[in-house]
C-alpha positions in Angstrom: -16.4 -26.3 39.8 -14.7 -23.2 42.6 -16.3 -21.3 45.0 -17.0 -18.3 43.1 -19.4 -20.4 40.7 -17.0 -19.9 37.5 -15.9 -23.4 36.0 -12.5 -23.7 34.4 -11.4 -24.9 31.0 -8.6 -27.3 30.5 -6.5 -24.1 30.0 -7.3 -22.2 33.4 -9.9 -19.8 31.8 -13.2 -18.9 33.4 -15.9 -19.9 31.0 -19.0 -18.1 33.0 -21.1 -18.8 35.8 -22.1 -22.7 36.5 -20.3 -23.0 33.0 -22.8 -22.3 31.0 -21.3 -19.1 29.4 -24.9 -17.2 29.4 -26.3 -16.2 26.2 -23.8 -13.2 24.2 -25.9 -9.9 24.0 -23.4 -9.5 20.7 -23.2 -11.7 18.1 -22.0 -12.1 14.4 -25.6 -11.1 13.4 -25.2 -8.0 15.4 -22.2 -6.8 13.6 -22.2 -4.3 11.1 -22.7 -6.3 7.2 -20.1 -3.9 5.4 -17.4 -4.7 8.0 -18.3 -8.6 7.7 -17.6 -8.1 3.8 -14.3 -6.7 4.2 -11.5 -9.2 2.8 -7.8 -8.4 3.1 -6.1 -11.1 1.4 -2.0 -9.3 2.2 -3.1 -9.8 6.5 -6.3 -12.9 6.4 -6.0 -16.5 6.3 -2.1 -16.8 4.5 -1.0 -14.5 7.0 -2.3 -16.7 9.9 -0.9 -19.6 8.6 2.1 -18.1 8.2 2.2 -17.0 12.0 1.6 -20.4 13.0 4.4 -22.3 11.0 6.8 -19.4 12.4 5.3 -20.2 15.7 5.9 -23.8 14.8 9.6 -23.7 14.0 10.5 -21.4 16.6 8.9 -24.1 19.2 11.4 -27.3 17.4 8.7 -28.8 15.0 10.3 -30.1 12.4 9.1 -28.9 9.0 10.1 -29.0 5.2 12.3 -26.0 5.4 14.1 -24.3 8.0 12.8 -20.7 7.9 10.0 -19.0 6.4 10.4 -16.0 3.8 7.7 -13.7 3.8 7.4 -12.3 0.5 3.4 -11.2 1.4 4.1 -7.5 2.8 5.7 -4.7 1.2 7.5 -4.3 4.4 11.2 -3.4 3.7 12.8 -3.2 7.4 11.0 -6.5 8.0 13.2 -7.8 5.3 16.1 -6.5 6.6 16.7 -3.2 4.7 19.2 -1.0 6.5 17.3 2.0 7.2 18.6 5.5 5.6 20.9 6.6 8.9 19.6 10.8 7.9 16.0 9.3 8.5 16.8 7.9 12.0 19.2 10.3 13.5 16.8 13.1 12.9 13.4 11.1 14.5 16.1 10.0 17.5 17.2 13.9 17.3 13.6 14.7 17.9 12.5 12.0 20.5 15.7 13.2 22.5 16.9 16.3 22.3 19.1 16.1 24.6 21.6 14.1 22.9 21.5 16.5 19.7 24.7 17.4 19.6 26.2 14.0 18.8 24.4 14.3 15.5 25.1 16.3 12.4 24.5 20.3 11.9 21.8 19.6 9.4 20.0 17.2 11.4 20.1 19.6 14.4 18.5 22.3 12.5 15.7 20.2 10.6 15.0 18.6 14.4 14.6 22.2 16.1 12.6 23.6 12.8 10.3 20.6 13.7 10.3 20.7 17.4 9.6 24.6 17.4 6.3 23.6 15.8 4.9 21.5 18.6 3.5 22.2 21.3 5.9 22.3 24.5 8.3 21.3 21.7 8.1 18.2 22.1 6.8 15.0 20.0 5.1 13.9 23.0 2.4 16.5 22.6 -0.8 16.3 20.5 -0.8 18.0 17.3 -3.6 20.8 17.3 -4.3 21.7 14.0 -6.1 18.7 12.3 -4.6 19.3 8.9 -1.1 18.7 10.8 1.3 20.8 11.4 2.1 24.0 9.0 5.7 23.5 9.0 5.3 20.0 7.3 2.4 20.9 5.1 4.8 23.9 3.9 7.9 21.7 3.2 5.5 19.2 1.4 4.5 22.1 -0.7 7.6 23.0 -1.7 9.0 19.4 -2.3 6.0 19.0 -4.8 6.2 22.3 -6.3 10.0 21.2 -7.0 9.0 17.7 -8.3 6.6 19.1 -11.0 9.2 21.9 -12.1 7.7 25.2 -10.5 3.5 24.0 -11.0 2.6 25.6 -7.2 1.3 23.6 -4.4 -0.1 25.0 -1.1 0.5 24.1 2.0 -3.5 24.4 2.9 -4.4 21.8 0.2 -2.5 19.3 1.5 -3.4 17.3 4.6 -1.7 14.5 6.9 -2.9 11.6 7.8 -1.5 7.9 9.8 0.0 6.7 6.2 -1.8 7.3 2.8 -4.2 4.2 3.6 -5.6 6.5 6.4 -6.1 9.4 4.1 -8.3 6.9 1.6 -10.8 6.3 4.5 -10.9 9.6 5.2 -11.4 10.7 1.6 -14.3 7.9 1.0 -16.0 8.8 4.4 -17.0 12.3 3.3 -18.1 10.9 0.0 -20.5 8.4 1.8 -23.9 10.3 1.2 -26.1 7.0 0.8 -27.4 8.0 4.2 -28.8 11.1 2.9 -30.7 9.0 0.0 -28.3 9.5 -2.6 -27.1 7.1 -5.1 -23.8 5.6 -3.7 -21.0 6.8 -4.9 -18.8 4.7 -7.4 -15.0 4.3 -7.6 -13.3 3.0 -10.5 -11.1 0.9 -9.6 -8.1 -1.2 -11.7 -8.1 -4.6 -11.7 -5.9 -6.1 -10.4 -5.9 -3.7 -7.6 -4.1 -2.8 -4.3 -6.7 -4.7 -1.9 -6.6 -2.0 0.9 -9.4 0.0 -2.2 -11.9 -2.5 -2.0 -11.5 -3.3 1.7 -12.5 0.2 2.5 -15.2 0.4 -0.4 -16.9 -2.5 1.6 -16.3 -1.0 4.8 -17.8 2.2 3.9 -20.4 1.1 1.5 -19.5 2.5 -1.5 -19.6 0.9 -5.1 -16.9 -0.5 -6.5 -16.5 0.0 -10.4 -14.1 -2.3 -11.6 -11.8 -1.9 -14.4 -9.0 -4.0 -15.8 -5.7 -3.4 -16.7 -4.2 -4.8 -19.7 -1.5 -7.4 -19.0 -0.6 -7.7 -22.2 0.9 -4.2 -22.7 2.5 -3.6 -19.7 -0.4 -3.5 -17.2 -1.2 -0.2 -18.4 -4.7 1.5 -18.9 -6.8 0.8 -21.8 -9.8 3.6 -22.4 -11.7 1.1 -24.0 -12.2 -0.9 -20.9 -12.6 2.4 -18.6 -15.5 3.2 -20.8 -17.0 -0.6 -20.7 -16.7 -0.2 -16.9 -18.5 2.7 -16.8 -21.4 2.5 -18.7 -24.7 1.7 -17.6 -23.8 1.9 -14.2 -27.4 3.3 -12.9 -26.7 1.8 -9.5 -24.3 4.5 -8.5 -23.2 7.8 -9.0 -19.5 7.4 -10.4 -17.4 10.1 -8.8 -13.6 8.6 -8.4 -11.3 7.2 -10.8 -8.6 5.3 -8.7 -4.7 4.8 -10.7 -2.0 3.5 -8.7 1.3 4.9 -10.0 3.3 3.0 -10.3 1.2 0.0 -9.8 0.7 -2.4 -6.6 0.5 -5.4 -7.2 1.5 -5.4 -11.0 4.8 -3.3 -10.9 4.0 -1.3 -14.2 5.1 2.5 -14.5 2.4 4.4 -16.6 3.9 6.3 -19.8 3.1 9.7 -20.0 1.2 9.5 -23.1 -1.2 6.6 -20.9 -1.5 9.3 -17.8 -2.8 11.7 -20.8 -5.5 9.0 -22.2 -6.9 8.6 -18.7 -6.7 12.3 -17.7 -8.9 13.1 -21.1 -11.1 10.2 -20.2 -11.7 11.5 -16.6 -12.6 14.7 -18.0 -15.0 13.6 -20.3 -16.9 11.6 -17.6 -16.6 14.5 -14.7 -14.5 12.3 -12.5 -12.1 13.2 -10.0 -9.2 11.2 -10.6 -7.6 9.6 -6.9 -3.4 9.2 -8.0 -1.9 6.6 -5.5 1.6 7.6 -6.1 3.3 6.0 -3.0 6.0 4.3 -4.9 7.0 7.5 -7.2 10.8 7.1 -5.9 10.5 2.8 -7.0 11.5 3.1 -10.9 13.9 0.3 -11.3 13.4 0.1 -15.2 15.7 3.0 -16.7 13.8 3.2 -19.8 10.7 4.7 -17.6 10.0 7.6 -15.6 7.5 8.7 -13.4 5.1 11.4 -14.2 3.2 12.8 -11.4 -0.6 13.5 -12.5 -0.3 16.9 -11.1 2.5 17.9 -13.7 0.7 16.2 -16.3 -2.9 17.9 -15.8 -0.9 21.3 -15.5 1.3 20.7 -18.8 -2.4 20.0 -20.9 -3.4 23.3 -20.2 -7.0 24.0 -20.5 -9.6 22.6 -19.5 -7.5 20.0 -17.8 -5.4 22.0 -15.8 -9.1 23.3 -13.8 -9.7 19.4 -12.8 -9.9 18.3 -9.3 -7.6 16.2 -8.1 -6.0 13.7 -5.2 -2.8 12.5 -4.8 -1.2 10.5 -2.4 2.5 9.8 -1.1 3.7 8.2 2.1 7.0 7.8 4.2 6.3 3.7 4.3 7.3 3.4 0.4 9.9 4.8 -1.6 13.5 4.5 -0.6 12.8 5.5 2.8 10.7 2.6 4.0 9.8 3.7 7.1 6.6 1.4 7.3 6.2 1.7 10.8 6.3 5.3 11.6 2.6 6.0 9.7 3.4 9.1 7.8 2.1 10.0 4.7 0.2 12.9 2.8 -2.9 13.7 0.6 -2.9 17.0 -1.7 -6.4 18.2 -3.0 -5.8 20.2 -6.0 -8.3 22.6 -7.3 -11.2 21.6 -4.6 -13.8 23.5 -3.3 -12.6 24.8 0.2 -16.2 24.3 2.0 -15.3 20.5 0.7 -11.7 20.6 2.5 -13.7 22.3 5.8 -15.8 19.4 6.2 -12.5 17.3 6.0 -10.5 19.2 8.3 -14.1 18.7 10.9 -14.0 15.2 10.3 -10.0 15.3 10.9 -10.6 17.4 14.5 -11.7 13.9 16.0 -8.8 12.1 15.3 -5.0 13.4 15.2 -2.3 12.4 13.2 0.6 11.0 15.4 3.9 13.2 15.6 6.1 10.6 14.6 4.4 9.8 11.4 4.4 14.0 10.9 8.2 13.8 11.6 8.5 10.7 9.1 6.7 12.3 6.5 8.9 15.9 6.9 12.4 13.7 6.5 11.0 12.3 3.6 10.4 15.9 1.8 13.5 17.6 3.1 16.5 15.3 2.3 20.4 16.5 2.7 21.3 19.0 0.0 25.0 18.8 -1.8 26.9 20.7 1.1 25.0 19.3 4.0 27.2 17.5 6.6 24.9 14.6 6.0 24.9 14.7 2.1 27.5 12.0 1.2 26.5 9.1 3.5 22.7 9.5 2.4 23.6 9.6 -1.3 25.9 6.5 -0.7 23.3 4.8 1.1 20.2 5.8 -0.9 22.2 4.9 -4.1 23.1 1.4 -2.7 19.6 0.8 -1.6 18.2 1.8 -5.0 20.8 0.0 -7.1 19.8 -3.3 -5.3 16.3 -2.9 -5.9 17.2 -2.3 -9.7 19.5 -5.7 -9.6 16.5 -7.9 -7.3 13.7 -6.3 -10.0 15.5 -7.4 -13.2 16.2 -10.9 -11.2 12.8 -11.5 -10.2 11.5 -11.1 -13.8 14.0 -13.2 -15.4 13.8 -16.3 -13.1 10.0 -16.0 -12.9 9.8 -16.1 -17.0 12.6 -19.0 -16.8 9.9 -20.9 -15.0 7.5 -22.9 -17.0 4.1 -22.1 -16.8 4.5 -18.7 -15.6 4.2 -15.3 -17.1 5.4 -12.1 -15.6 5.9 -8.4 -17.1 8.9 -6.4 -16.2 9.1 -5.2 -12.7 9.7 -1.8 -13.9 8.6 0.6 -10.5 7.2 -0.3 -7.0 7.9 -3.5 -4.7 6.3 -6.2 -6.3 5.8 -9.0 -9.2 2.5 -10.1 -10.4 2.8 -12.9 -12.5 0.0 -15.1 -14.2 0.3 -19.2 -13.5 -0.8 -21.9 -16.2 -2.4 -24.2 -14.0 -3.5 -27.8 -14.6 -6.9 -28.7 -14.6 -6.7 -31.2 -12.3 -5.3 -29.0 -9.5 -8.1 -26.6 -10.3 -10.5 -29.1 -10.0 -8.9 -30.0 -6.7 -9.0 -26.8 -5.4 -12.6 -26.5 -5.9 -13.3 -29.7 -3.7 -11.4 -27.4 -1.1 -13.7 -24.8 -1.8 -10.5 -22.7 -2.4 -10.0 -20.2 -5.5 -6.9 -22.1 -7.6 -4.4 -19.4 -6.9 -5.3 -19.3 -2.9 -4.6 -23.5 -3.0 -1.5 -23.2 -4.9 0.1 -20.9 -2.4 -1.0 -22.8 0.6 0.5 -25.5 -1.0 3.5 -23.6 -1.5 4.1 -22.3 2.2 3.3 -25.3 3.6 5.9 -27.3 1.3 9.1 -24.5 0.7 8.2 -22.1 3.6 7.9 -19.2 0.8 4.9 -16.8 1.6 3.3 -14.8 -1.4 -0.6 -13.8 -2.0 -2.7 -15.3 -4.5 -3.8 -13.0 -7.3 -7.4 -13.4 -6.1 -6.8 -11.2 -3.4 -6.3 -8.3 -5.5 -9.0 -9.5 -8.2 -8.2 -10.7 -11.7 -9.7 -11.4 -15.1 -11.5 -14.2 -14.9 -10.1 -17.6 -15.5 -6.8 -16.2 -14.9 -4.5 -16.9 -11.8 -1.6 -14.8 -10.4 0.5 -14.6 -7.3 2.0 -11.0 -6.1 5.6 -11.4 -4.8 7.6 -8.9 -3.1 11.1 -7.8 -4.5 12.1 -7.0 -1.1 14.1 -10.0 0.4 18.0 -9.6 0.5 19.4 -10.8 -3.2 20.3 -14.3 -1.5 17.4 -14.7 0.0 15.2 -13.8 -2.9 17.3 -16.0 -5.4 16.8 -19.0 -2.6 13.3 -17.9 -2.6 12.8 -18.0 -6.6 14.7 -21.3 -6.3 12.3 -22.8 -4.0 9.5 -21.5 -6.1 10.4 -22.9 -9.3 11.4 -26.0 -7.8 7.5 -26.6 -6.5 6.1 -25.1 -9.7 7.5 -27.9 -11.6 6.9 -30.7 -9.7 3.3 -29.3 -9.2 3.0 -29.1 -12.9 4.5 -32.7 -13.4 2.4 -34.0 -10.1 -1.2 -32.7 -11.9 -0.3 -33.2 -15.7 
């Protein structure tokens, strides 16, 4: 006991007056139930265990492996992908303009445009417009219009966010009408899905309407399944159809025909499509092409061209992969301006950081032929693209060579999502430990091989099936090593539990 009345734990921390600690005024029972319901597999217990193993390795503890191979998060920079010189030069030039003369003329010109739009000509100032800097939104509108063959895009329909994820949260917040005595809004969400959507639905208190992607048809959307999912949902007001293209975690690229079917379904059911298109520049299969929902809706003509559409893009993915910059945008096409005014009001109490807006500005202002930065940019971009194509093909091939694994082609995005045939003994063992079988699989793989992946149950899946998600982001040699370790682990597991 110390003179001040505080006892000390073994680690030296105070535990409270006279060591009693006192009754806590805020306990778990007081925490918002919607927050307690959140489960985010990508950065949950798997990530915690990986961090512990990483710490053990750094502290010299002897483990069955000498390094962790983290394939659980779509974080290309963390996996060693070299940043594009153009992007980093623009970021540096805006952060420290006194050194701008050492950068190419096109980088200097873009830096000047961006800083001229900032208060005090510095990225250290607040962005006073809740929608984001107008110069950035104007350039995004131009980017969208050029991408979609001249279909108009407007800066006043574009909002900048701290990554696309922040945009998702804001959209769902303005839809939450349960406190007004109305039925909760229902969101149709693909299964398997990007876990962020289900986490946000839980946090905000909306209703999830799950629909299953067709694994036997390269994870395309099946309209009969969409109808099954939405029929007889009297517990909510179905309002949003979420589509992720290219797919996360499934790595598919939707065909134009499939997108048209989805649009017709949404029009028939009076649904707003939320098109998550953050991987639009990640197409690895030359037989596939990215088709934006906006262009497809416009090409289909009346009545579809009048539909409301939400589309998302991000500087965290594509070939830019500036995950830490936290920049992205959402376009609200054909929306009631009074609704957008409410969104502006909501955003007025938060501020998208200038660094994220700068990353988005860079993403939509790529060097053009004749610019000083163009040749190096093209060389670096194509090197990254061709390497991703190689890794996507290698991952698909090697996973399908493992007995008891079945993997659709990684057509786009950054992930493979193979199905596992697991022995019944192993499934029962997982049940005795209170774990989903694929979580049990992932944990054993990590503890024995140092390979970190995410169980399919973290993304939802068809009942009775087991999957995992892995990124294709490690360098080719490291990815090959990871796949060899996975094959060895899986082969031994199948023998052990046969």
